[in-house]
C-alpha positions, 0 to 999 in steps of 0.5 A, a space after each residue: 921697224 924697217 925692213 931692208 930694201 935689199 931684202 925686199 928687192 931680193 924677195 920681189 925677184 921671185 914673184 910668179 903669177 898665181 894660178 887661176 883655176 878654170 873649173 865647173 862652179 857646180 858643187 864648188 866651195 871656197 878654199 879655206 887655206 892660203 893658196 900655195 901659188 900665192 906664197 911667192 915672196 912678192 905676194 907676201 910683200 904685197 900683204 904688208 902695209 907701211 905705217 907709223 910716223 918714223 918707222 916702216 912696218 910691214 904686214 901681209 894681206 891676202 891677195 885675190 889668188 887666195 880665194 881661188 876655188 878648189 873642189 871638195 874642201 869639207 870645211 868650207 862654205 858652198 859657193 852654189 847649191 842645187 836643191 836635189 830631190 831625194 824622193 821621186 815625187 816630193 820636193 825635199 830638203 829643205 823646201 817641201 811641197 806635196 805634189 803626190 797627185 801630179 805624176 810627171 816623172 820620166 818626161 823627155 825634154 821634148 815632152 817638157 817643151 810641148 807641155 810648157 808651150 801648151 795653153 793648158 795650165 795644168 799641163 804647163 805645171 806638170 811639164 815644169 815639175 817634170 823639168 824640175 825633177 830632171 834638174 834635181 837628179 843627183 848625177 848629170 842633170 841635163 841643164 844644157 839640154 833644158 837651156 838649148 830647148 829655150 825653156 828658161 824664158 818660159 820658166 821666168 814668165 811662170 815666176 810671175 804667175 801669182 794666180 798659180 803658186 805651184 807653177 811659181 814654185 816649180 819654175 823657181 826650183 828649176 831655175 835655181 838648179 840651172 843657176 847652180 851650174 857653170 857660169 855659162 848656165 848661170 848667165 842663161 838664167 840671168 839673161 832670161 830676166 830672172 833676177 828681178 822676177 826672183 826679187 819680186 818673189 821674195 815678198 811671196 805670201 808662200 814661204 816655200 816660194 819666197 825661200 826658193 827665190 832666196 836660194 836662186 838669188 844666192 846661186 846667182 850672186 855666188 857666181 862672181 862679182 859681176 852678178 853679185 853686184 847685179 843682184 844688189 843693183 836690182 834691189 835685192 838687199 832690202 827685201 832680203 833683210 826684211 825677211 829677217 825683220 822679226 823680233 825673234 829670229 828663232 821664230 823663223 824655220 831653221 832652214 829658211 833662216 839658213 838659206 837667207 843667211 847663206 845668200 847674204 853671205 854670197 852678197 858679201 863675197 868675191 873681190 875685184 871689185 869688192 861689194 859696194 860699201 853702201 851695200 855692206 853697211 846695209 847688211 852689217 847690222 843684220 850680220 851682227 844680229 845673226 852672229 848671236 844666233 844659236 844655229 851652227 849653220 847660221 853662225 858659220 855662214 855669218 862668219 864666212 860673210 865677215 871673213 869676206 868683208 874683212 878681206 880688203 883695205 883698212 877702211 873696209 876692215 874698219 866698217 866691220 870693226 866699228 860695229 863692235 862685233 869683234 868680241 863675239 867673233 873672238 868668242 866663236 873663235 874659241 868654240 869647238 865647232 870646226 865649221 864655225 872656228 874656221 871662218 871666224 879665224 879667217 875673219 880675225 886673221 883678216 882684221 889684224 892685217 889692218 891698222 895697229 888700232 884694229 889689231 889692238 881691238 882683236 887683242 883686247 877682245 881676248 883673242 890671244 888666249 885662244 891661240 894656244 889651242 889653234 897653234 896646236 890644233 890637229 888640223 894643219 889648216 887651222 895651225 897654218 891660219 893661226 900662224 899666219 894671224 900671229 905673223 901679222 900681230 908680230 908685225 905690229 907694235 912692240 907692246 903687241 909683240 909683248 902681249 904675244 910673249 905674255 900669252 905664252 905663244 912663242 913656244 907654240 910658234 917654235 913648236 910649229 917650226 920644229 914639227 909642223 907641216 911645211 905650210 904652217 912652218 912657213 907662216 911661223 917663219 914669217 911670224 918669227 921674222 916679223 917679231 925679230 924685225 920689230 921686237 925690243 932687244 929683250 924680246 929678241 933675247 927671250 925668243 932666242 932663250 925660248 929655243 928658236 935658233 935651232 928649228 929656224 936654222 933646220 928649215 934652211 934646208 927647205 927647197 923653198 928659196 923664199 922661205 930660206 931668205 926670210 929665215 936668213 933675215 930673221 937670223 940677221 935681225 937676231 945678230 943685230 940684237 946680239 951686237 947691241 948687247 955684246 953677245 955676238 960670239 955667244 950667238 955664233 957658238 950657239 949657231 955652230 953647235 946646232 949645225 946651223 953654220 954648216 947649213 948657212 955655209 952650204 947656202 953659199 953654193 945655192 942656185 939662187 943668187 939672193 940666197 947665196 948673197 944673203 948667206 955669204 954676208 952672214 958668214 963674212 960678217 960674223 963667222 970669218 977670222 977677221 970678224 972674230 978679231 974685230 969683236 975685240 973692238 966694239 963701238 959704243 953705239 949703233 945707228 939705232 942709238 943703242 949703247 952696248 952699255 945696255 949689257 951691263 944694265 941687263 939682268 943675266 936672264 936677258 943674255 943669250 
């Protein structure tokens, strides 16, 4: 299919830069849905790719702005985590160590500094534990005070005290919680030399210490691409994976397995740049294994990892797809657990931004049978993500569009056009427009018969100029199909009867020049008096080599 250059240029003129959020990274989580600021027309065009020998087909891809951070998204994966003690004297959830005979609560930062700098190991331990407890407070932990006091280098040095595992544990916990803060606070931990020290602790014979090191590295890697790559460069992947090198993953404590999985997912996270391809290939076999585990948190974080790895170029998608994990991912897509369904849908959606062959693997794995429930899901974000996924499938080959038809998904897309929330409606509009751009005459006729015209035209009243332009493109595509089967007049009547003509005419006074031009073109070509007279003179063929005789050979069911 070929999208007209004039329309593409029209959309590009609306590009506005995506907004980046400058917020504290503490307790932030990645957003599930496409950022609204990314929904500029130019951003959408950038998600398309050119493919095919003789035609240009376009498919949208997520861009960097879509992974901006947003606070308080219940369904998404945590970027960083603090280990918060809920009891005054016990390390809890998920790491536990009974230190009841070492009372160290209510120390001031000055007292902690004196204790840490003393030559008495017991006093150093108590002071470190006191610092850990301050940093584990639910509200306003004094992270900056601890950093300014110059305690980080001492805590890092304590990580190497193999002769005193309690101080290794307490200092690791304290540093973990400092690294869970802002980027500047994480930087203080990294600058203190903590990364190689934590990697060494992964091999600790004490499980709770090893786990705390896993957690700390996850917080550091979760800060962004630079520290993620630094953790990888220092050689964290191999010792991390070795922690899971057991015959049966179920033999590991659930909390331990969850922490390792979460940290691995953070090593897959972030773009510009994406993780090194060698690192991805090293991690993927373990992710495939984790994808078959039965723990819901492990499955959720594994799916998030795969969603990050598939959010990129076709060759990166291929690295994931060739492992053969797509059928299992589709199986998880059909589960009822939202924390698993959400990232698995994201990963599937990312895969279908790839090549037709990669999209076909998703289709052949049975994904389309899950979409009736996704496109009618009670959560708007799931509906929107599902409609976005559909828009990239309908940007594929005609046989792939037919699979969408055969699975009965067109009525669900039309349902979203009728009564979905506006973000979902915009994705459904793209799905329909892509369908009309690449579908066969019969497929487009089916779309019209399914009732797409009225809800599509109703959305012309939207304030979003980009969406209006996409709808006008779909209407134009439908008219092109109508011309080829000599049904233009019937389509005109259909549009007029549902009030669509009035809406198109109203757009001729639209403030946006491209909308004005596109609507005027439709009016002049199909609804002017001169055009009605021209309908009596019908050429035998079009530039696309379709003869109008197709109408005579087409069953009545294919007529508008």
